[in-house]
NUDODREN-961959 format. One record per residue: x, y, z of N, C-alpha, C in turn. Coordinates in steps of 0.2 Angstrom, whole numbers, plus 2048, in hexadecimal, padded with zeros to 3 digits. Atoms other than C-alpha are relative to their C-alpha. Example, Ala and Ser with C-alpha at 12.3 -4.5 7.8 and 13.67 -1.06 7.14 Angstrom:
// residues 2
8047FA80083E7EA8278048068007FC7FA7FF8447FB8247FC805803
// end
This chain:
// residues 337
8017FE7F88F20F3AC47FF8098018027FB7FF8E9103ACB8008028097FF7FF7FB8EC109ADC7FA8028028067FC7FF8DC10BAE57FF8078058027FA7FC8E0119AEE8018077FD7FF7FD8038E8125AE18018017F88028028078E411CAD08067FE7FD7F87FF8048F711BACC8027FA7FC7FE8078018FF10EAC48087FE8007F88057FD91210DACA7FE7FB8078018037FA90E100AD68057FA7FF7FD8057FD91A0F3AE07FE7F98028008047FB9190E2AE78048028077FC7FE7F991D0E4AF97FC7F98048048087FB9190D1AFF7F97FC8028088047FE90B0C6B067FF8038078057FF7F78FF0CCB158007F98028018067FB8FC0C1B207F97FC7FE8058028038EC0BDB1A8017FA7FA7FE8028068F60B6B0B7FE8017FB7FF7F98058F20C5AFF8038027FE7FA7FB8028FD0CDAF67FE8078018007F87FE9020E0AFC8038037FE7FA7F98039070EEAF28008068027FB7F98019100FDAEF7FC8057FC7FE7F780590A10FAE78068048027F87FA7FF91A119AE47FE8078008027FB80290E126ADF7FE8038078048007FC903127AEF8047FE8087FC8037FA91211FAFB7F77FB8048048067FB903114B028007F67FE801807803901101B027FA7FD8028068028018F30F5AFF7FF7FA7FD8018078028ED0E2AFC7FD7FF7FB8068018048E40DAAF17FA8008018077FE7FD8D40DCAFD7FE8068007FF7FA7FC8D50EDAFF7FB8027F98027FE8038C90F5AF78008077FB7FF7FA8048CA104AEB7FD8068048027FC7FC8C5113AF58038078007FD7FA8008C8126AF38048038097FD7FD7F98D712DB027FD8078038037FA7FD8CE13BB0A8058048057FB7FD7FD8DC13EB158058077FF7FF7F98018E2150B168088028067F97FF7FD8F3156B1E8048077FD7FE7FB8008FC167B1F8068028027FB7FD7FC90B170B277FE8038048037FF7FC908179B368068078027FB7FD7FE919181B378068017FB7FA800801923180B298048067FD7FB7FA80493218CB258008027FC7FF7FC808932198B158038077FF7F87FC8049421A0B0E7FE8087FF8087F78039391B4B0F8088057FA7FB7FD8069451BFB028028058057FD7FC7FE9521C7B0980280A7FC7FF7F98059541DBB048097FF7FD7FA8018049661DEAF98048038077FD7FC7FC96A1ECB058057FC8097FC8067F996D1DEB158047FB8007FA80280397B1D5B0B8048068027F97FC8009851E4B0C8008018047FF7FD7FB9801EBB1B8027FA8057FC8067FD9871D9B228058018017FA8008049941D9B178058048067FB7FD7FC99B1E9B208018018057FF8047F79971E3B338047FC7FF7FC8058019A21D5B2D8078018027F97FE8019AF1DDB268038058047FE7FC7FA9AF1EAB358047FD8067FC8057F99B21DDB428077FD7FF7FA8028019BF1D6B388078018007FD7FC7FE9C81E5B378038008077FE7FF7F79C91E8B488027FA8037FE8067FB9CD1D7B4E8087FE7FD7F87FF8019DD1D8B438068038017F77FC7FF9EF1DDB478057FF7FD7F97FF8039F71DBB387FF8087FB8017FA8049FB1EAB2E8038007F97FD800809A011F0B1C8098068027FD7FA800A0A201B247FF8018078027FE7F9A11203B368078057FE8007FA7FFA19211B3C8068008087FA8007F8A29212B4A8008058017FC7FA7FDA2F222B538077FE8047F98007FAA40224B598008088047FD7FA7FDA45233B648077FD8027F98027FDA58231B688058037FF7FA7FE800A67238B6C8077FC7FB7FC805804A7122BB638028017FA7FF7FD807A7A22EB527FC7FB7FC802807804A7421AB4B7FA7FE8058058077FFA6420FB4D8037FB7FC7FF806802A6A1FFB4B7FD7FA801807806801A5E1F1B438027FB7FE7FC805804A621E1B407FB7FB7FD805805804A581D5B348007F88007FF8067FFA561C4B387FA7FB7FE807804804A4B1B4B308027FB8017FC807802A491A2B2D8047FE8077FC8017F9A5019EB407FB7F98018028077FDA4418BB3F8008008048008017F7A4318CB517FC7F98018038087FEA41178B558027FB7FB7FF806806A4816FB458088018037FA8007FEA58165B498068037FE7F97FD805A6216EB3B8018078038007FA800A6317EB438058048057FA8007FDA74185B4A7FC8048078018007F9A6E188B5B8048068057FB7FB7FDA7C191B638028067FC8047FA805A7B19CB577FD8057FF8097FE800A681A0B578018048068007FE7F7A6C1A1B6A8038078007FB7FA801A7C1AFB697FC8067FB8037FA804A701B9B5B7FE8028058048007FCA631B9B678028068077FD7FC7FBA6D1BFB768048077FD7FD7FB801A791CBB6D7FA8067FD8037FC803A691D4B677FC8038088057FE7FAA5F1D5B788088058047FB7FD7FDA721DAB818038087FE7FC7FB803A791E7B757FA8077FC8057F7803A6F1FBB6C7FE7FE7FA7FF802809A681EFB5E7F67FF80280A800804A531EFB588027FA7FC802805803A4E1DFB4F7FB7FF7FE80B801805A401DCB418057FB7FC7FF809802A3D1C9B3C7FB8017F9807801803A371C3B2C7FF7F97FE803806802A2F1B5B2E8037F98017FB8097FEA3419FB328028048047FD8007FCA381A3B428007FA8048028077FEA2F192B478007FB7FA7FE802809A32183B3C7F97FD7FD807802801A2017DB3F7FE7FC7FC801807803A2116DB367FA7FC8028068077FDA10164B377FC7FB7FC801804804A0D15EB288047FF7F97FE7FD805A1615DB178027FB7F9800804804A19153B078057FA8037FD8057FDA28149B0F8007FF8058018007F5A28145B238088028017F97FE800A3B149B228018078067FF7F97FCA3B15BB287FC7FF8088048017F9A2B156B358047FD8037FD8067FBA36148B3E8058058027F97FD7FEA45155B3F7FE8038038007FC7F9A3E15FB4B8017FD8067FF8027FAA4415FB5C7FC8028068067FC7FFA3516BB627F97FE7FE807800805A24168B5E7FD8078028007F7802A1C177B577FB8048058027FD7F8A1317BB688048018017FB7FB7FAA2317CB708028037FD7FE7F9801A28186B627FE8058018047FD7FEA1B191B658028048077FC7FF7FAA21191B788078048017FA7FC7FFA30198B748018047FE8017F8801A2B1A7B6C7FF8028058027FF7FBA211A9B798058008087FC7FF7FCA2F1A8B868038077FE7FB7FC802A3B1B3B7B7FC8077FF8037F7800A2F1C4B788008038067FE7FE7FAA311C7B898068038017F77FF7FEA451C7B897FE8047FA8007FA806A411D3B787FD8047FF8047FC7FEA381DEB808038098007FF7FC800A3A1F0B798078017FA7FA803804A481E7B6A7FC7FF7F9803807804A3B1DEB5F7FC8077FB8037FC803A351ECB527F97FD7FC805802803A2B1E4B458017F77FE7FD808804A291D0B3C7FA8007FC804800806A211CAB2E7FB7F88018018077FFA191BAB2A8037F97FF7FD802805A201ACB237FD7F8801802805804A1D19BB1C7FE7F98077FE8087F9A2218EB2B7FA8018068077FE7F9A19198B3A7FB8037FE8097FE800A091A0B317FF7FC7FE805804805A05197B227FF7FA8008018057FCA08188B297F97FC8038048017FC9FC189B357F88027FC8057FD8059EF193B287FE7FA7FD8028068059F0185B1D7FD7FA8048038067FC9EA178B2B7FA8008028057FF7F99DE182B377FE8097FD8037F58029DB196B2D8038048047FB7F97FB9E619FB398047FC8057F78017FF9F719EB427FE8028077FF7FD7FB9F91A1B558068038017FB7FB802A0A1A8B507FE8087FE8017F9804A041B5B477FD8038078047FC7FB9F81B9B548048028057FA7FC7FAA071BAB618028067FE7FC7FD805A131C3B547FA8088018047F87FEA031D2B527FF8018057FF8007FAA021D2B638048058017FB7FC7FEA111DAB688048057FA7FA7FC805A1B1E1B587FB8037FC805801805A141E8B488007FA7FA7FE806802A111DAB3F7FD8007F7804802807A0E1D7B2B7FE7FB7FD802806800A041CBB258037FD7F77FC803804A0C1CCB148048057FE7FC7FC802A151DAB0B7FC8078058027F87FBA171EBB178068048007FD7FB800A1E1FAB188048048097FF7FD7FAA29200B288038068027FE7F97FDA2A211B2D8038028047FC7FE7F9A38218B378038057FF7FD7F97FFA3A229B3D8038018057FA800800A4A22AB438028098048027F87FFA4823DB4C7FE8027FA8047FE805A45246B3D8017FC7FC800806807A4B239B2F7FA7F97FF805805800A4022EB288047FC7F97FE806805A4321CB207FA7FD8008078047FEA38210B1A8037FB7FC7FE808802A3B1FCB187FB7FD7FE806802802A311F3B0F8017F98017FD8067FDA301E0B147FC7FC7FF808801800A291D1B118047F98027FD8077FCA2C1BCB168057FD7F87FD7FF808A2F1BCB037FD8047FB8017FF807A2D1C3AF18017FB7FA7FF804806A281BBAE08088027FC7FD7FE804A381B8AD68077FB8027F98067FEA491AEAD58048007FA7FD800802A581B0ACD8077FB8027F98057FCA681A3ACD8058058007F97FA7FCA731B2ACA7FF8088047FF7FD7FAA6E1BEAD67FA8008048088007FBA641BCAE67FE8038018027FA7FFA5E1CCAE77F98007FC806800803A521CAADA7F98018028087FF7FEA411C7AE18028058047FE7FA7FCA471D8AEB7FD8037FB7FF7FC803A4A1E0ADD7F68017FD808802802A371DBAD67FD8048048057FC7FBA311E2AE57FF8088017FF7F87FFA371F3AE37FB8007FA8017FD806A301F2AD07F87FE802808801803A1E1EAAD57FD8018068067FE7FBA191EFAE88048078027FF7FB7FCA241FCAF08028077FB8007F8802A29209AE38068028037F97FE7FEA35216AE77FE8018098017FE7FBA2C218AF98057FD8077FC8057FAA3920BB028078038007FB802803A4C20DB048047F88017FE805800A4D1FCB0B7FC7FA7FD803806802A481EBB058017F98037FB8077F9A491DAB117FB7FA7FF805805801A421CAB0D8057F98037FD8037FFA461BAB157FF7F87FA804806804A401A7B0F8067FB7FB7FB806805A501A0B038067FF8047FB8007FCA5C19EB108078027FD7FA7FB804A691AAB068018068058007FC7FFA711B6B0F8038057FA7FE7FE808A741C5B018008088008007F87FEA761D9B018008037F97FF7FE808A741E4AF08008088038017F97FFA751F8AF17FE8037FA8027FB805A6F202AE47FF8088008027FA801A6E213AE17FC8027FD809800802A5C218AE07FE8047FB7FF7FA804A60225AD47FC7FB7FB7FF802806A6421AAC67F97FA7FF8048057FFA5620AACC7F98037FF8067FC801A47218ACC8018027F88047FE808A4B21CABB8017FB7FB7FF801803A4E20EAB57F87FC7FF8098027FDA3C208ABD7FB8057FD8067FF802A33217AB57FE8058068017FC7FDA32222AC48028048017FF7F87FFA32236AC78038028067FF8027F5A36233ADB8087FE7FF7F9804802A4C232AD98028038057FD8007FEA59232AE27FE7FD8077FE8057F7A60229AF68037FB7FD7FF809802A62217AF37FE7FC804804805800A5E207AF68027FB8067FD8057FCA621FAB027FA7F77FD804805801A5E1E7AFC8027FA8057FF8067FCA5E1D9B0B7FC7FB7FE8028077FFA5E1C7B098037FC8047FE8007F8A5D1C0B1B8017F97FE7FF807801A651AEB1F7FC7FD8058038047FDA601A1B2A8057FF8057FC8047FCA65197B378017F8802800805800A5F186B328057FE7FA7FA7FF807A70183B298017F87FD7FF809804A7116FB267F87FD800804806803A5F169B228027FA7FD7FF808805A5F158B1A7FA8007F98047FE806A5015FB0E8028057FC7FD7FA802A57170B0B8077FE7FC7FD804804A68167B067FE7FD7FA802804806A6015BAFA7FD8037FA8037FD806A56167AF080480A7FF7FD7FA800A5F179AF48078028007FA7FC7FEA6E17AAFC8008018088017FE7FBA7217CB0F8018088018027F87FFA6C18DB188078048007FB7FD801A7619CB197FD8048068037FC7FBA781A4B2D8008087FB7FC7FA801A771B7B287F98058028027FA7FCA701C6B348018057FC7FD7FC804A721D5B298008058058017FB7FBA721E6B357FF8067F98027F8804A6C1F8B2E8008058048007FB7FDA72207B377FD8067FC8057FB801A67214B368038078017FF7FC7FCA6D227B3A7FA8048018067FD7FDA62231B448028098007FD7F9805A6B243B3C7FE8007FB8027FF808A6A23FB2A7FE7FB7FE804805802A63236B208067FA7FA7FA805802A70227B1D7FF7F8802801808800A70215B1D8057FA7FF7F8804802A81209B207FB7F9805801807800A801F7B1E8067FA8027FB804800A881E9B277FE7FA800804806802A871D6B237FE7FD8078008057FAA8C1D0B367FD8058067FF7FC7FAA861D7B478058018037FB7FD7FDA951D8B4D8058057FE7FC7F9802A9D1E4B427FB8057FF8047F97FCA8E1EFB458008048057FE7FE7FBA911EFB568078048007FE7FD800AA21F3B548028077FB8037FA804A9C202B477FF8078068027FB7FEA94207B56802804806
// end
């Protein structure tokens, strides 16, 4: 059978017309007809009056737009890779407490110790640097155990930090990202309200960063991140040694991380370390700090890793000569001061 309109042969039956004749449909020209339809040429013509046509965009337009968006992104970002702080003081020492992994909100936190820790910093000549996981911030996980073991919701946990920051006015120097307080939200939403909060008030490192302290005429550099690659069952500071090799080289005198809920410290004569790593800039000392946690009794952690260890080391930086003194506990440093 041939279509009377387009002379095509792709014809389908489409039921009966009310006059009893067979109805047909042409796939080629999308027209229907019956057995009684006379074969005649279709003279209908149509055209688009406002069809959009893609225009060619010059290559330079893409790069111009990329530069503008990149600058906008940089202007909106408060994160940094290097931050510098200048102290002018008559004191012999500047005391800095390194703290991490508060996991505020978890039922497993030693809240009495955390409260005392923060109050001690507020009430004494101490400064604070944090290296991540200040909030527990579980919204989802491969098991519901830690999610349901929170005594504060993630929203309430964020409000805790907002209440704490004014109390720490002039005390809190710098903060880093954490996989709980920052990365968990980024996985769900692509952004983190805690990151925005911390970066607004402090020098904030969204990855590996260096904080340079100028204390009178003395310069000290601290390399930090929530955690660094590497693990050893024999040396808990293994990842910090690797960070010297991979990231910081001879630039820093201190490297600090949290994350693994272990409290550990290691001191190196920097001459020997630099010589082993092949650096020509020799001399000085190197302090490696692995900060502990306040989440000491997590059921999930105990199942896979063991109990957490409270550990908030303190470093004293001399303001008159290049000297660093380490203390494993805050009260020991206060007695020295």
